[in-house]
N, C-alpha and C positions, 0 to 999 in steps of 0.2 A: 518596628525598631530596626535600625541599620547600624551595626557595629562596624567600624572601619579599621580597627585593629592596627597592625604594624604599619600599614600604608598611611593611615591618618597620623600615627605617632611620629613617623619619620617626617611627614610634611609639616606637622605642627612644630616639631623641634627645629627643623631647618629654618622655618620662618621666625621663630623666637630667637634663634642664634644669629639670624641676619636681619634683625629688626630694621625695617626700612625707615629712613628718616630723610625726608625731602629738605633740601637746603638751597640757598642761593636763588630763591624765587623772587627776584625783583625787589628785594628788601623786605618782603613780607615775613612775618614771624612764623616759625614752625611750631606746631603744638606737640612736637615729638618729645620723647623723654629726655631729661637732662644729660643722660649718659651718651647720647648720640651726637656725633660731630658732622658738620656740613663740609662738603668739598669747596674748594675755592672757586671753582668754575660753576657758573649757573647753567640751567638747562637751556637747550636750543628750542626755539619756538617751533611748533608743529603738532601733529597728531600722531600718537603712538599707541599701539595695542600690545598688551601682554597677556599671557595665558597661564593657567595653572589647573591642576586636577581638582575638581570639586567633589560634591557628594555623589552626583549621578553621572558626571562626565566633565568635559572641559568647560572652564569658566574663563571668560575674557573680560578685560578691563581696557577701555579706550580712554586715554587722557589727552586733553588739548592744552598746550602750553602757549600762552600769548604774553609777551612782555615779561617773560621770566616767571610768570605765575600760572598756576593751574586755573583754567577758566571753565573747564567742562570735564565731567567724569561720567562714563556710561559703563555699567556692569551688566553682562549678559551671561546666561547659563540655561539654555533650553532644557537640559536634562536634570536640573535641580528640582526637588520636590516643590510643586507650585505653592503650597500653603506654608512652607517652611523656608527653605533656602531661596526659592524664587521670590517669595515676598520680601526677603531680607536684602535682595540685590540693590534696589533703588535707595534703601536706607544706608547701605554701606557706601554706595557711590557718593551720596550727599555728604556723608561723614568725611570721606577723603577730600572732597572739595572744600568743606568747611575747615578741615585741619590743615589743608595744603600739604598733606603727608599721607603715606600709606600706613603709618603707624597709628592705628585707631583701635577703639574697643570693638570687639565683635558683637554680633546680635545674639542675645540669649536664645538658645534652642537651635541655632544655626551655626554651630561651631565650625563644622567642616567647610561650609560655604564661606563663612567669614574669613577663615584662614586662607582659602583659595583666592578670594578677592584681594586680600592684602598682598599675597605673593604675586598675583598677576599685575597689580598696580605697581609694585616694586620693579617688576620686569619691564613694564612700559616706561617708567621714569628712568630706569637705567639706560634704556635706548635713547632717552632724551638727553643723556649726558650727566645724570646724577651719579654720585658715588655714595656708598653707605658703609658705615663702620660696623663691624661685628660687635655684638654685645655678649657678655658672658651668659652661658647657658643657665637658666634659672634652676635652682634646686630647692627641694622641699625636704621635709623630715619623713623618713621611712616609718611605716606604721604596721602593726600586727594586731589583728582583732579576731575574735571568736564569735560565731553565731550558730544557730541551729540550721537555718537554710540560707544558702547564698543563691541569688538569682542573677545570672549574667545576661544582661540585656533587658531593658525595661520598655520594650515595645508593647504591642497588644497582648501577646501571649505571656510575656514576662510580667506585665502589670497584673494580669489575672492570676498568675502563679504566685506572685508575692502576696497578693491579697488573700487568696484562699489558704496559703500556708500560714499566714498570720492568724487568720480566723480559726485555724485548726490548733492554735495554741503555741506555734513556734515563734521564736525570735528570728526575724528576717532582715537580711541586708541585701539590697539590690545595687548593682553597679551598672552604669549606663555610660557608653562612650561619648554620647552627645549631651546636650544640655536640655533635652526635652523629653517628657514622658509620652509614651504612646507610639513613637516612631511612625511608621507608615500606616498604623491604625488610624491616625488622624486623617489620612487621605482616603481610607476605605469607605465604601458606601453602605454595605450591609452584609448580613450573615445568613447562612442556611440554618433552618430549624424546622421541625415538624412536630405537631402535637402541642403547640404552645397555647397559652390562654388567649393570645391575640387571634390565633386561628379559630379557636373555639367560639370566640365572640362573633366572628364573621360567618363561619360555616356551621356552627352548631355541632351536633354529634357526627355529622357526615363531613369529615375533612377531605374526602375524595382521594386520600392517599394514606399509606401507613408505613410503618418501619420496614416491613418486609419489602415493599415496593422500592423504597429508596436504598436499602441495603443491596438488593439485587441489581439496581441500576448502577450504583457505583462499582460493584464487583464486576459486572458485565463489561463496563467501560474499560476496566483494567485487565480483561481477559482472565479473571480469577487470579491474577498475580498479586493483587493487593493483600495487605495484612487483614485477613477477615475479622479477626478479633478486634483490631483497632477500628476498622470500618463500622463494625456492629456497635462498638462502644460509642463512637462519634455520633452515629445516627440516633441512638437512643438518648444520649446525654445532651445534645445540642439544645433541646427544648429547656432543659434545666439551666443552661447558660443564659438563655433569654430571660427567664424568671429571675435569675441572679442579678442580671443587669438592671432589670426593672426595680428590683429591691434596693439597688444602690442609687436610684434616682436617675439612671440613664434612660431617657425617654425613647426606647426602641419602639418602632411602629411597623406594622405589616404593610408592605408595599401594596399599592392599589392594583397594579398590574405586574405581570412578569416583565423583566427588563430586556428580554430579547424575544423576538417574534417566535423563534423555535419552541419557546416554552409557554406560549399563550394557552395551550390546551391542558396545562398541568395546574394543580392547586398551587396557589401562591405560597412559596416557602421562603421568600426573601424578606428578612427582617432588617430594617434600615436604621442607621443612626438618626437621631434627631438633628436639627440644625445647630444646636449648641455643641460645644466641645465635650464629648463623652468622657474624656480623661480628666476634665475638671472634677467631675463627680467621683471618678475612680481614685483620683489623687487625694481627694478629701478622705475617702475611705482608707487609703493607705496610711495617711497621717493619723487618723483616728485609731488605727490598729497598731500603731507604733513601728511601721516599716521605715527603716532608714535607707535612703537612696544616696549613693555617691555618684553624682553626675560628672561628666568629662573624665571618666575613669574607665580604662580599658583592660579587660582580662587578657593575659598573654599566655598563661599555661595553667593546667590543672595540677593539683597536688594529689599524690597517692601514697598509701602506706605499703608495707611489705607484702600484704595480701593482694594488692591491686585495687583496693577500694579507693574511691575518690574522696578526698578529705578536705578539699578547699581549692583555692586558686591564688595565683600571683597576678597582681594587677599593677598597672602604671597610672598614676594620678596625673592631673593636668600639669602640675609643676615638675614632672619628671621623676618624682619620688615613687617608692614602691609601697603598695598596699598588699599585705599578705593576709588572706582570709582563711581561717580554719572553720570548717562547717561539717555538720553531720550529714547534710545532703546538699548537692549542687544541681541547679537547674540551668541548663544552657538554652537560652531563648534569644540568640543573636541573629536569627534569620539565616538565609541560605547564602548563595555564592554568586549572585548576579554581577557583583562588582569585582570578581576575581577573573581577570582575562584568561589566565591559563586554564582554569576549570571550565570556563564558558567555551573556550576553543575546543577543549577535549569533548565537551558535551555536544556542541553544534557542528564541529568541524571548522577548519580555518576559513574555507571559502565562504561558508554561510555566515560565520561570525562577522566577517568583514562586510557583509551585505546587509544584514538585518539591523533594525533599530533597537538597541538595547538600552532600556532604562536602568541606570546604575543602581547598585544596591550593596549589600554586605560583601565583604571581601573573602568570606569563607573561613576566617580565622577561628570562629567558634567551632566549625566542623573539624578543622585541623587539630584543635586542642583535644577533641574527643577521639579522633583517630590516633593521636599520640599515646593515649592510654588504653588502646585496644578496641575501640568501638568498631562495630561492623559497618562497612561502607554500604549504604543503601543505594537504590536507583537514583541517579541524578537526572533531572529534567529541567527544561525551560518552560516558563509560563507564557505560551504563545497566545496572544490576545489582541487580534485585530491586524489591520494592514493600513499603512499610510504612506504618504510621500515624506521626503526629508526636507521639503520646502516649507518654511514657516508661514502661518496665517493664510492658508489657502481654503477659502470657503467652499469652493466647488468640489474639493476633495470628498466632502460628505456625499456628493452625488456620484461622482465618477468611480469611487472605490467602495461605496456602500449601497449601491442600487444593483439589482440583478441584471447587469448588462453583460456584454461579451467579455470574457476573460481569456487571455492566452498566455502561454509560457514563453520561454526564450526561443523555442522552436517555432513559434507562431501557431501552436496548436492549443485547442481547448484541453483542459485538464480536470475539470470538475463540473458538477451541477451547481450553477451559480446560486441556487436556493440555499446553499450552505451559508450564505451571508446572513441567514436568519440566526445563526449561532456564531459568536465571535471565535470561540475556540476551534470550531470545525473548519471554518474557511481560512483562519490563520494557519492552521496546521497544513491545510491543502497547499497554501502558497509556500510554506516552509519546505514542503516536500519537493517543490520545483527549484530549490536552491535559494529560497529566501526572498524572492521577488517575482512579480508577474506584471502583466499589462492589461488595462481595460481599453476597449475601443468603442467609441460612440460616433455617430455621424451627425451631419448638420441638421437633419430632421429632428434628431433627438435633442440637440442643443436648442433648436428653435422651440421645441415643446417645453424644455426645462426653463427657458428664459421668457416665456410668454406670460407677461405680468397681468394679463387679463384673466388667467385661469385661477381657480381656487386651489387646485393642486395638480400635480403632473401625472397622476394616474396609477402609480404603483408605489410599493413600499420602499422605504429607505431603512437601512439596518438600524437596529435598536428602535427606540421610540422616535417620534417626530422631532427633529432638531431645528425645525424652521418655524415653529409656532402655530401650526395648524391644529385647531381643536374642534371637537364635535359639538353637537347641540347642548351637551351637558358641561362644556368647558374642559373636557378631558383631552389629553393629547391623542392624536391619531398616528397611524403608521404611514400615512401618506405625506409626501413632502410638498412644500410650497415652491413656487417658481423662484428662481434666483435672478437677480438683476443682470441683464446682459452685459453691462459695462463691468460689473464685478467678475463675471465669468471670463470675459475677454482679458481682463487684467490678471486674473489668476493664471491663465495659460501663458501669458507673457512671462510671468514669474517662474512657472514650471519649465518653460523653454530655456530661460536663462540659467536655471539650476541643473538642467539635464533630466528633470523628473517628468517631463511631458513635452508634447509637440503637437501642433496643428499641421496635419499632413494633407497635401492636395491629392495624393494618390496612395493606393495600398503599397505600391513599390516604395514610396517614401516612408510609409509606416513600417514596412519590413526592414528598411535600412536603419530606422531609429531603434527598432526592437533588436536587430541583429540576427534576423532569421531569413530563411529562403523565401523570396517573394511569392513563388508559386504555392508554397505550403500555406502561407498566410491567406492568399486569395482563395484557396480551396476551403480553408477553415471558415472564412467569412461567408462564402457562398453557401456552404452547408448550414451555417447558423441562420442565415437569412431565410433559408427554406423552412427551418424549424419555427421561426417567428411567423412566417406566412401561414403555415399549416396548423400551428398551435401544438405541434408534437415534436419533442426532442428525442430523436431516435438514438442519439449518442450517449447522453448522460441523464436523460429522463427528467429534465427540468420541467417544472409545473407550467401549465398553460397560462396561469395568472402572471407568471414572471417572464413569459416570452412576449415582451412588449416592445422592446427597443431593437430595431434592426441596425445594421451597419452597411447601408447601401448607397448613401448619398454623400459625396465628397463636399467639403473636406472632412477628414477623420481626426477626431480628437483622441490622442493616445496618452494615457497616464501610467506612469511606472509606480507601482506600489510595493513597499517593502514590509516584510513580516515584522510585527512589533513584539518584542520580548519584554514583558513587564517585570519579570523577575525570574527566580530559579526556585526549584522545589527539590526537597529530599536531601539526604546527607548521611544519616545514621539510622539503623534499624532499632526499633523500640518494641516493648511489650504493650499490651492494651492499657497498662498502668503508666505508660510513658517512661518506663525505665529503660535506659540504653543497654543493648546487649552486645556481646562480643561476637567474633566470627563463628563461635560454636553455639550461638543463640542462647548463651548464658548471661543473665543479668549482671551488669557491673554495679557492684554495691555503691550506693551513694550518688549515682549519676543519672539524671533525668534530662529529657529534651522535649521541646515543644514546637508547634507551628511548622514553619518551613525548614527547620532543622531535621524534621522527621521524614523518613521514607515510609511508605505503606498505604497512603490514601490515593495519591496520583502516581501510577507506576508506568502505564503504557503511554499516557499523555495526560495533560492537565484535565482533570475531571470537569466536564462542562455542566456542572450543577451550580445554579446561581448561588453565590455567597459561600461556596465551599472553602475558599481560602481563609477568609476572616472567621468563618464559623469554626473551622478546625483550630485556628490559632487561639481563639478565645476559649474554646472548650478544652483543648489539650492543655492550655495554661492552667485553667481552673482545676482540672483533674491532677495534673502533675504537682501542683502546689499542695494539694491535700495529701497525695501519696508520699511526697518527699517529706512533708512535716511529720506524718505518722512514722516513717522510717527513722527520721532523726530523733524524735522524742522517745522512740522505743529503744534507742541506744545501740 
């Protein structure tokens, strides 16, 4: 779930107040509302691009005008959620073309993206010479309701919280700022859990791991700074969440293999969604248990009584009217702060923030509401998860940035054991520590090997599972990558060069100039690394012999610039093991609970690199918070 809060509200109201109506389009009729008036002058033929802020970042709309009519519309937004906003973009573009106007109906479930596309289209058409008349701000009727449990944010954790609270006997109301149930849970792949019936079916009595192992693993990764009670509760309760989902008809299954090479020697703990929409089944359970959901409704502040107990929230509905909810317990499940630039800059630092690729998310308004009523501020972290270029549709990126080749920083020096690529979090964090970006260098011999289409594979592993279709004798994916077509590779580097994310360099001096480092330093680095490849022994960072495969000794040199990817943000408020929010004196705040990425205490030093911990904690914390909040509300 991604609540957009005040930022979304301001954008939505501005678009509604300035409802764009295209007119004068070569005599074509506009399908805009009757209240809109056309300007006398028609648009000027040409191609125009407008932009607006979408769910994950900037959305652009390019409009072509010919003969006074709109003849083509293209909407783009690389940062929009692929299955929600991204999927809505072509539909919205076609609707604008059909209507000959930016004044269209949005796509259900993609409210933020729809609003941004309409605003960007209006921007483009204004450039074309169109004028638009302001319409009156829509108003609705203010409303005041009472419930046992209010859930703010109906993403993965909020859905679980609402359902478990209702099953505990509470009357439940959920408010969701978008029009879709499940939020980012729809895009998640799977969750952590141990001791499940699915593992018992595969492993029998010998699961190969136990609660002690995983508790200690998570605590050790956080240097014992994590909330031990919360970690212990999560590790023991995650299995019950899997059984809960199975009981609701969500066909969770145990992954066949670990998702990252670094975890191949561990018992499989990754429980994946089935191919069907899991929230279809959970939505049916919500309906069966009488949970009311107010979509396109954004909570703006929490209500408290004289003792400081949280007693409800004030919300803004889609039509601009106010919904005031009085509740015995309130669960904040809005997600964290990846969409809040100020908080992200504070967490990453200005220079790094301007460098890394940030997948947009919540604006942190849910956290701010809790801070305003005295919640303790927990550790804020970014979810570092991989490295990539900022150039779209580059196939060779999977090789140049996901194979254990030579990596250097801005100084032209190695900075890590490239075997770290076996774990997304670890190598992503290593690149982040270099300022958010780094460079890979491969030579012509390596490229020839990668592009030799007569080979079955190119000899070493690529990060994650095989992304190029190589399978073993049983039809299972392997970790070895297939060769890439040489024409594709060449075209990719042309695109990388044009964008500034890569370059084919004839000499190491030219490579140093591209990197921005001292040429002698880079030459020394490459010479030492080539020696390690030749001897099979990395004396600097102890890279394994199996990964010392690709030297950088034969010009030209192919250099790729990779940026750290930030998938989201973690943490915000401190909670008890029952998910009740505490104040700065570690005292529980009556009536206030938090879930998922709103909570600090699981990942504290860095994002815990246990497969599925993000979704696992979201679902488990939601289930537990719902039960505890209901019990407190019903106890009065």
